[in-house]
TORKOL-4160 file (C-alpha; in steps of 0.2 Angstrom, whole numbers, padded with zeros to 4 digits, m for minus):
284
<pt num="1" X="m0019" Y="m0504" Z="0191"/>
<pt num="2" X="m0007" Y="m0488" Z="0186"/>
<pt num="3" X="m0004" Y="m0495" Z="0168"/>
<pt num="4" X="m0022" Y="m0496" Z="0167"/>
<pt num="5" X="m0026" Y="m0478" Z="0173"/>
<pt num="6" X="m0014" Y="m0472" Z="0163"/>
<pt num="7" X="m0022" Y="m0480" Z="0148"/>
<pt num="8" X="m0039" Y="m0471" Z="0153"/>
<pt num="9" X="m0029" Y="m0455" Z="0155"/>
<pt num="10" X="m0021" Y="m0457" Z="0138"/>
<pt num="11" X="m0038" Y="m0461" Z="0131"/>
<pt num="12" X="m0045" Y="m0444" Z="0135"/>
<pt num="13" X="m0033" Y="m0436" Z="0122"/>
<pt num="14" X="m0042" Y="m0446" Z="0107"/>
<pt num="15" X="m0055" Y="m0435" Z="0098"/>
<pt num="16" X="m0071" Y="m0445" Z="0103"/>
<pt num="17" X="m0067" Y="m0442" Z="0123"/>
<pt num="18" X="m0059" Y="m0426" Z="0121"/>
<pt num="19" X="m0074" Y="m0417" Z="0130"/>
<pt num="20" X="m0077" Y="m0430" Z="0144"/>
<pt num="21" X="m0067" Y="m0420" Z="0157"/>
<pt num="22" X="m0076" Y="m0430" Z="0170"/>
<pt num="23" X="m0066" Y="m0444" Z="0164"/>
<pt num="24" X="m0050" Y="m0436" Z="0165"/>
<pt num="25" X="m0052" Y="m0431" Z="0183"/>
<pt num="26" X="m0057" Y="m0448" Z="0187"/>
<pt num="27" X="m0040" Y="m0453" Z="0179"/>
<pt num="28" X="m0030" Y="m0439" Z="0188"/>
<pt num="29" X="m0038" Y="m0445" Z="0205"/>
<pt num="30" X="m0035" Y="m0463" Z="0201"/>
<pt num="31" X="m0017" Y="m0460" Z="0197"/>
<pt num="32" X="m0014" Y="m0450" Z="0214"/>
<pt num="33" X="m0022" Y="m0461" Z="0224"/>
<pt num="34" X="m0012" Y="m0477" Z="0215"/>
<pt num="35" X="0005" Y="m0467" Z="0218"/>
<pt num="36" X="0001" Y="m0464" Z="0236"/>
<pt num="37" X="m0001" Y="m0481" Z="0239"/>
<pt num="38" X="0016" Y="m0488" Z="0230"/>
<pt num="39" X="0024" Y="m0473" Z="0241"/>
<pt num="40" X="0018" Y="m0481" Z="0256"/>
<pt num="41" X="0021" Y="m0498" Z="0252"/>
<pt num="42" X="0039" Y="m0495" Z="0247"/>
<pt num="43" X="0047" Y="m0481" Z="0258"/>
<pt num="44" X="0064" Y="m0482" Z="0251"/>
<pt num="45" X="0070" Y="m0463" Z="0247"/>
<pt num="46" X="0074" Y="m0470" Z="0228"/>
<pt num="47" X="0057" Y="m0475" Z="0224"/>
<pt num="48" X="0048" Y="m0459" Z="0232"/>
<pt num="49" X="0059" Y="m0448" Z="0223"/>
<pt num="50" X="0058" Y="m0457" Z="0206"/>
<pt num="51" X="0039" Y="m0456" Z="0212"/>
<pt num="52" X="0038" Y="m0437" Z="0214"/>
<pt num="53" X="0049" Y="m0434" Z="0198"/>
<pt num="54" X="0035" Y="m0444" Z="0186"/>
<pt num="55" X="0020" Y="m0437" Z="0196"/>
<pt num="56" X="0026" Y="m0419" Z="0195"/>
<pt num="57" X="0029" Y="m0422" Z="0175"/>
<pt num="58" X="0013" Y="m0431" Z="0173"/>
<pt num="59" X="0003" Y="m0418" Z="0184"/>
<pt num="60" X="0009" Y="m0404" Z="0175"/>
<pt num="61" X="0002" Y="m0412" Z="0160"/>
<pt num="62" X="m0013" Y="m0416" Z="0166"/>
<pt num="63" X="m0016" Y="m0399" Z="0176"/>
<pt num="64" X="m0014" Y="m0392" Z="0158"/>
<pt num="65" X="m0028" Y="m0403" Z="0149"/>
<pt num="66" X="m0039" Y="m0401" Z="0164"/>
<pt num="67" X="m0039" Y="m0383" Z="0166"/>
<pt num="68" X="m0040" Y="m0366" Z="0154"/>
<pt num="69" X="m0024" Y="m0356" Z="0152"/>
<pt num="70" X="m0033" Y="m0342" Z="0162"/>
<pt num="71" X="m0039" Y="m0354" Z="0177"/>
<pt num="72" X="m0018" Y="m0361" Z="0176"/>
<pt num="73" X="m0015" Y="m0342" Z="0178"/>
<pt num="74" X="m0025" Y="m0340" Z="0193"/>
<pt num="75" X="m0017" Y="m0356" Z="0201"/>
<pt num="76" X="0001" Y="m0352" Z="0199"/>
<pt num="77" X="m0004" Y="m0333" Z="0206"/>
<pt num="78" X="m0010" Y="m0342" Z="0222"/>
<pt num="79" X="0007" Y="m0353" Z="0222"/>
<pt num="80" X="0017" Y="m0338" Z="0220"/>
<pt num="81" X="0010" Y="m0329" Z="0233"/>
<pt num="82" X="0011" Y="m0342" Z="0246"/>
<pt num="83" X="0029" Y="m0345" Z="0242"/>
<pt num="84" X="0032" Y="m0328" Z="0242"/>
<pt num="85" X="0021" Y="m0324" Z="0259"/>
<pt num="86" X="0030" Y="m0340" Z="0268"/>
<pt num="87" X="0047" Y="m0332" Z="0263"/>
<pt num="88" X="0042" Y="m0315" Z="0272"/>
<pt num="89" X="0038" Y="m0325" Z="0289"/>
<pt num="90" X="0053" Y="m0336" Z="0288"/>
<pt num="91" X="0064" Y="m0323" Z="0290"/>
<pt num="92" X="0063" Y="m0319" Z="0308"/>
<pt num="93" X="0075" Y="m0301" Z="0307"/>
<pt num="94" X="0068" Y="m0283" Z="0309"/>
<pt num="95" X="0051" Y="m0286" Z="0315"/>
<pt num="96" X="0045" Y="m0271" Z="0326"/>
<pt num="97" X="0030" Y="m0273" Z="0338"/>
<pt num="98" X="0015" Y="m0264" Z="0335"/>
<pt num="99" X="0005" Y="m0271" Z="0351"/>
<pt num="100" X="0004" Y="m0285" Z="0363"/>
<pt num="101" X="m0012" Y="m0290" Z="0373"/>
<pt num="102" X="m0013" Y="m0297" Z="0390"/>
<pt num="103" X="m0020" Y="m0314" Z="0382"/>
<pt num="104" X="m0003" Y="m0315" Z="0373"/>
<pt num="105" X="m0008" Y="m0311" Z="0355"/>
<pt num="106" X="0004" Y="m0300" Z="0346"/>
<pt num="107" X="0006" Y="m0291" Z="0331"/>
<pt num="108" X="0023" Y="m0285" Z="0323"/>
<pt num="109" X="0027" Y="m0277" Z="0308"/>
<pt num="110" X="0041" Y="m0276" Z="0295"/>
<pt num="111" X="0045" Y="m0265" Z="0278"/>
<pt num="112" X="0049" Y="m0277" Z="0264"/>
<pt num="113" X="0056" Y="m0271" Z="0249"/>
<pt num="114" X="0045" Y="m0271" Z="0233"/>
<pt num="115" X="0030" Y="m0275" Z="0244"/>
<pt num="116" X="0028" Y="m0260" Z="0258"/>
<pt num="117" X="0024" Y="m0263" Z="0277"/>
<pt num="118" X="0017" Y="m0280" Z="0281"/>
<pt num="119" X="0009" Y="m0285" Z="0297"/>
<pt num="120" X="0011" Y="m0302" Z="0307"/>
<pt num="121" X="m0001" Y="m0308" Z="0321"/>
<pt num="122" X="0003" Y="m0321" Z="0331"/>
<pt num="123" X="m0010" Y="m0330" Z="0343"/>
<pt num="124" X="m0015" Y="m0346" Z="0352"/>
<pt num="125" X="m0033" Y="m0351" Z="0350"/>
<pt num="126" X="m0040" Y="m0363" Z="0360"/>
<pt num="127" X="m0047" Y="m0376" Z="0347"/>
<pt num="128" X="m0040" Y="m0390" Z="0336"/>
<pt num="129" X="m0033" Y="m0383" Z="0318"/>
<pt num="130" X="m0046" Y="m0392" Z="0309"/>
<pt num="131" X="m0060" Y="m0382" Z="0317"/>
<pt num="132" X="m0051" Y="m0366" Z="0313"/>
<pt num="133" X="m0048" Y="m0374" Z="0295"/>
<pt num="134" X="m0068" Y="m0377" Z="0294"/>
<pt num="135" X="m0071" Y="m0358" Z="0299"/>
<pt num="136" X="m0060" Y="m0349" Z="0288"/>
<pt num="137" X="m0060" Y="m0361" Z="0273"/>
<pt num="138" X="m0076" Y="m0372" Z="0272"/>
<pt num="139" X="m0086" Y="m0357" Z="0280"/>
<pt num="140" X="m0077" Y="m0344" Z="0272"/>
<pt num="141" X="m0093" Y="m0334" Z="0266"/>
<pt num="142" X="m0100" Y="m0334" Z="0282"/>
<pt num="143" X="m0086" Y="m0323" Z="0289"/>
<pt num="144" X="m0097" Y="m0307" Z="0288"/>
<pt num="145" X="m0108" Y="m0316" Z="0301"/>
<pt num="146" X="m0095" Y="m0315" Z="0315"/>
<pt num="147" X="m0082" Y="m0302" Z="0309"/>
<pt num="148" X="m0090" Y="m0284" Z="0309"/>
<pt num="149" X="m0075" Y="m0278" Z="0300"/>
<pt num="150" X="m0081" Y="m0289" Z="0285"/>
<pt num="151" X="m0098" Y="m0286" Z="0276"/>
<pt num="152" X="m0097" Y="m0299" Z="0264"/>
<pt num="153" X="m0086" Y="m0312" Z="0256"/>
<pt num="154" X="m0092" Y="m0321" Z="0239"/>
<pt num="155" X="m0082" Y="m0335" Z="0230"/>
<pt num="156" X="m0083" Y="m0329" Z="0212"/>
<pt num="157" X="m0076" Y="m0345" Z="0206"/>
<pt num="158" X="m0068" Y="m0362" Z="0212"/>
<pt num="159" X="m0054" Y="m0370" Z="0203"/>
<pt num="160" X="m0049" Y="m0388" Z="0208"/>
<pt num="161" X="m0048" Y="m0391" Z="0226"/>
<pt num="162" X="m0035" Y="m0377" Z="0231"/>
<pt num="163" X="m0040" Y="m0363" Z="0223"/>
<pt num="164" X="m0054" Y="m0349" Z="0223"/>
<pt num="165" X="m0057" Y="m0333" Z="0217"/>
<pt num="166" X="m0066" Y="m0321" Z="0229"/>
<pt num="167" X="m0073" Y="m0304" Z="0232"/>
<pt num="168" X="m0072" Y="m0296" Z="0250"/>
<pt num="169" X="m0081" Y="m0280" Z="0253"/>
<pt num="170" X="m0074" Y="m0273" Z="0271"/>
<pt num="171" X="m0082" Y="m0261" Z="0282"/>
<pt num="172" X="m0077" Y="m0243" Z="0284"/>
<pt num="173" X="m0064" Y="m0242" Z="0298"/>
<pt num="174" X="m0058" Y="m0230" Z="0311"/>
<pt num="175" X="m0073" Y="m0220" Z="0313"/>
<pt num="176" X="m0076" Y="m0220" Z="0294"/>
<pt num="177" X="m0059" Y="m0211" Z="0292"/>
<pt num="178" X="m0057" Y="m0227" Z="0281"/>
<pt num="179" X="m0072" Y="m0229" Z="0270"/>
<pt num="180" X="m0078" Y="m0246" Z="0263"/>
<pt num="181" X="m0064" Y="m0255" Z="0253"/>
<pt num="182" X="m0066" Y="m0270" Z="0241"/>
<pt num="183" X="m0054" Y="m0284" Z="0236"/>
<pt num="184" X="m0053" Y="m0296" Z="0223"/>
<pt num="185" X="m0042" Y="m0311" Z="0227"/>
<pt num="186" X="m0036" Y="m0327" Z="0221"/>
<pt num="187" X="m0034" Y="m0339" Z="0237"/>
<pt num="188" X="m0023" Y="m0355" Z="0237"/>
<pt num="189" X="m0025" Y="m0367" Z="0251"/>
<pt num="190" X="m0011" Y="m0380" Z="0255"/>
<pt num="191" X="m0007" Y="m0393" Z="0269"/>
<pt num="192" X="0010" Y="m0398" Z="0272"/>
<pt num="193" X="0011" Y="m0411" Z="0286"/>
<pt num="194" X="0002" Y="m0405" Z="0301"/>
<pt num="195" X="0002" Y="m0388" Z="0294"/>
<pt num="196" X="m0012" Y="m0377" Z="0285"/>
<pt num="197" X="m0007" Y="m0363" Z="0275"/>
<pt num="198" X="m0021" Y="m0351" Z="0267"/>
<pt num="199" X="m0013" Y="m0337" Z="0255"/>
<pt num="200" X="m0019" Y="m0325" Z="0244"/>
<pt num="201" X="m0015" Y="m0309" Z="0233"/>
<pt num="202" X="m0025" Y="m0298" Z="0223"/>
<pt num="203" X="m0030" Y="m0303" Z="0206"/>
<pt num="204" X="m0040" Y="m0297" Z="0191"/>
<pt num="205" X="m0057" Y="m0306" Z="0188"/>
<pt num="206" X="m0067" Y="m0297" Z="0172"/>
<pt num="207" X="m0083" Y="m0303" Z="0180"/>
<pt num="208" X="m0082" Y="m0291" Z="0195"/>
<pt num="209" X="m0076" Y="m0274" Z="0191"/>
<pt num="210" X="m0074" Y="m0260" Z="0202"/>
<pt num="211" X="m0089" Y="m0256" Z="0211"/>
<pt num="212" X="m0097" Y="m0237" Z="0212"/>
<pt num="213" X="m0093" Y="m0228" Z="0229"/>
<pt num="214" X="m0081" Y="m0242" Z="0236"/>
<pt num="215" X="m0062" Y="m0240" Z="0232"/>
<pt num="216" X="m0054" Y="m0257" Z="0226"/>
<pt num="217" X="m0039" Y="m0261" Z="0237"/>
<pt num="218" X="m0026" Y="m0274" Z="0236"/>
<pt num="219" X="m0020" Y="m0287" Z="0245"/>
<pt num="220" X="0000" Y="m0290" Z="0242"/>
<pt num="221" X="0006" Y="m0308" Z="0247"/>
<pt num="222" X="m0004" Y="m0312" Z="0263"/>
<pt num="223" X="m0007" Y="m0330" Z="0272"/>
<pt num="224" X="m0012" Y="m0338" Z="0287"/>
<pt num="225" X="m0001" Y="m0353" Z="0295"/>
<pt num="226" X="m0011" Y="m0364" Z="0306"/>
<pt num="227" X="m0003" Y="m0379" Z="0315"/>
<pt num="228" X="m0005" Y="m0387" Z="0332"/>
<pt num="229" X="0002" Y="m0380" Z="0347"/>
<pt num="230" X="0019" Y="m0389" Z="0353"/>
<pt num="231" X="0014" Y="m0401" Z="0365"/>
<pt num="232" X="m0005" Y="m0396" Z="0366"/>
<pt num="233" X="m0013" Y="m0403" Z="0350"/>
<pt num="234" X="m0031" Y="m0397" Z="0355"/>
<pt num="235" X="m0024" Y="m0378" Z="0352"/>
<pt num="236" X="m0019" Y="m0370" Z="0339"/>
<pt num="237" X="m0005" Y="m0357" Z="0334"/>
<pt num="238" X="m0011" Y="m0345" Z="0320"/>
<pt num="239" X="m0001" Y="m0334" Z="0312"/>
<pt num="240" X="m0007" Y="m0321" Z="0299"/>
<pt num="241" X="0003" Y="m0311" Z="0287"/>
<pt num="242" X="m0005" Y="m0297" Z="0283"/>
<pt num="243" X="m0001" Y="m0286" Z="0266"/>
<pt num="244" X="m0013" Y="m0272" Z="0261"/>
<pt num="245" X="m0014" Y="m0257" Z="0249"/>
<pt num="246" X="m0028" Y="m0248" Z="0254"/>
<pt num="247" X="m0027" Y="m0235" Z="0240"/>
<pt num="248" X="m0034" Y="m0218" Z="0242"/>
<pt num="249" X="m0027" Y="m0202" Z="0251"/>
<pt num="250" X="m0023" Y="m0209" Z="0270"/>
<pt num="251" X="m0010" Y="m0206" Z="0282"/>
<pt num="252" X="0002" Y="m0220" Z="0286"/>
<pt num="253" X="m0001" Y="m0217" Z="0303"/>
<pt num="254" X="m0019" Y="m0220" Z="0302"/>
<pt num="255" X="m0015" Y="m0235" Z="0290"/>
<pt num="256" X="m0004" Y="m0243" Z="0302"/>
<pt num="257" X="m0017" Y="m0241" Z="0315"/>
<pt num="258" X="m0030" Y="m0249" Z="0306"/>
<pt num="259" X="m0022" Y="m0263" Z="0301"/>
<pt num="260" X="m0014" Y="m0269" Z="0318"/>
<pt num="261" X="m0030" Y="m0266" Z="0325"/>
<pt num="262" X="m0039" Y="m0277" Z="0313"/>
<pt num="263" X="m0030" Y="m0291" Z="0316"/>
<pt num="264" X="m0032" Y="m0289" Z="0335"/>
<pt num="265" X="m0051" Y="m0288" Z="0332"/>
<pt num="266" X="m0051" Y="m0303" Z="0320"/>
<pt num="267" X="m0042" Y="m0314" Z="0334"/>
<pt num="268" X="m0056" Y="m0309" Z="0348"/>
<pt num="269" X="m0070" Y="m0312" Z="0335"/>
<pt num="270" X="m0063" Y="m0329" Z="0329"/>
<pt num="271" X="m0063" Y="m0335" Z="0347"/>
<pt num="272" X="m0081" Y="m0331" Z="0350"/>
<pt num="273" X="m0086" Y="m0338" Z="0334"/>
<pt num="274" X="m0078" Y="m0355" Z="0337"/>
<pt num="275" X="m0085" Y="m0355" Z="0356"/>
<pt num="276" X="m0102" Y="m0351" Z="0350"/>
<pt num="277" X="m0103" Y="m0360" Z="0334"/>
<pt num="278" X="m0105" Y="m0378" Z="0333"/>
<pt num="279" X="m0091" Y="m0388" Z="0324"/>
<pt num="280" X="m0097" Y="m0399" Z="0309"/>
<pt num="281" X="m0086" Y="m0413" Z="0301"/>
<pt num="282" X="m0071" Y="m0404" Z="0297"/>
<pt num="283" X="m0056" Y="m0408" Z="0289"/>
<pt num="284" X="m0040" Y="m0400" Z="0284"/>
């Protein structure tokens, strides 16, 4: 099966098949399924490491054939942002408490060289992880319906199954002291075992220039990490790393207050949404 699939993929390099993008996609999917089947069938470390090396090399070659140079750039931006954000979260030193709610929701902050001040929200949500994933990823464009801090999120381009380019319009905050902002970002979604990571960073997208009357702000490396609460798989631990440059002339005290409060409000609005909105068939 695997040999036949490689032949199918190789055939797409011939001139009469170069434009058959659907064929190449089928080849990639078939190869991935076959490698996964063989890995599960023979769990020996030597075979697994061999498959990983070969599939990594094959994947990079096929990826280059499936996507344009610009699309590959967006994919890499998302993956780099994810690694950088996870690296920030993995270092537990130096975090200072910004606020803590009676329900346990907590925001901490830290200054990161070359990034600036970042904020970390940690909450427990009384819903399974797949339900949060459904609302935050599958229903991303509906966020403006339940989060008043967001006027609109629109997916501008989808690249593969893990990467999207989005435009987000944020509402004014702090009694209009902070005017409307918008963001153009590349977002990357990955699953590692029982953990889902949703990451993003500011990017340039030629078809979405700056809008009149709105300041174009920028997300730094940011991410949300979702995983089942230890001992209570029906609940989810959510950690949100927020890094934003709001641009404009704003006092740091106002920026700090707005960003930490935005995270607390997000958690409250998310819980209300999950309680009031029926779940569909979600998957992570």
